[in-house]
Phi, psi and omega in degrees: 000147179277156178286157177288145178230173178295322181286329182227086185294340180274347184100153184277146174075179179275164176293145180290134180280128176258120181251157178289111185291327178295319178295318177301316181297316180294319178295320180291325177298330178277003181061037170293144180278173185301320182294318179295317179296318180296325178294314181294320183274356177058052176212177181272159176297323179299320178297317179297312182294324183285321189247339189229017183299321182297318180294316181293318177297321177296317178297319179294322178294319178295324175297320177298317180296317179297318179295316179298317179298318179294322178297313180295321179297316178299317183290316189266312184277323183263000181050046179278107188298320181297318179291325176297318179295315180301312181293323179295324178288318186272328181268315184269349179075021180285163181217152177262007175263127182281068181240134175288117187292337182285316185252357180060027177253152181288135178289147180287141177267144177258123178265139180288338183284343181279000000 
């Protein structure tokens, strides 16, 4: 807020809006977008970006960590095959296509009848 002056005895601009930071963090952890958060918090997106971007970015990062932890738990502790396949493709770079990545040619198949 600006200081009071002779020309403006009440101070310049509107009063700063104080929002519940815990609620902002929880909404961001759920990956609500800026517009949804602004609707719930009854303020503009510009206000959020100007005054609370750090909190929202932190909440989104915490949401990512929770999701990643759940994915690994599903894959390793619960032996969820689909999640194991997804992680092996995205983390380890594995593929279910039998293509040699260096030359982009199909690998030869060995037939048992030969």
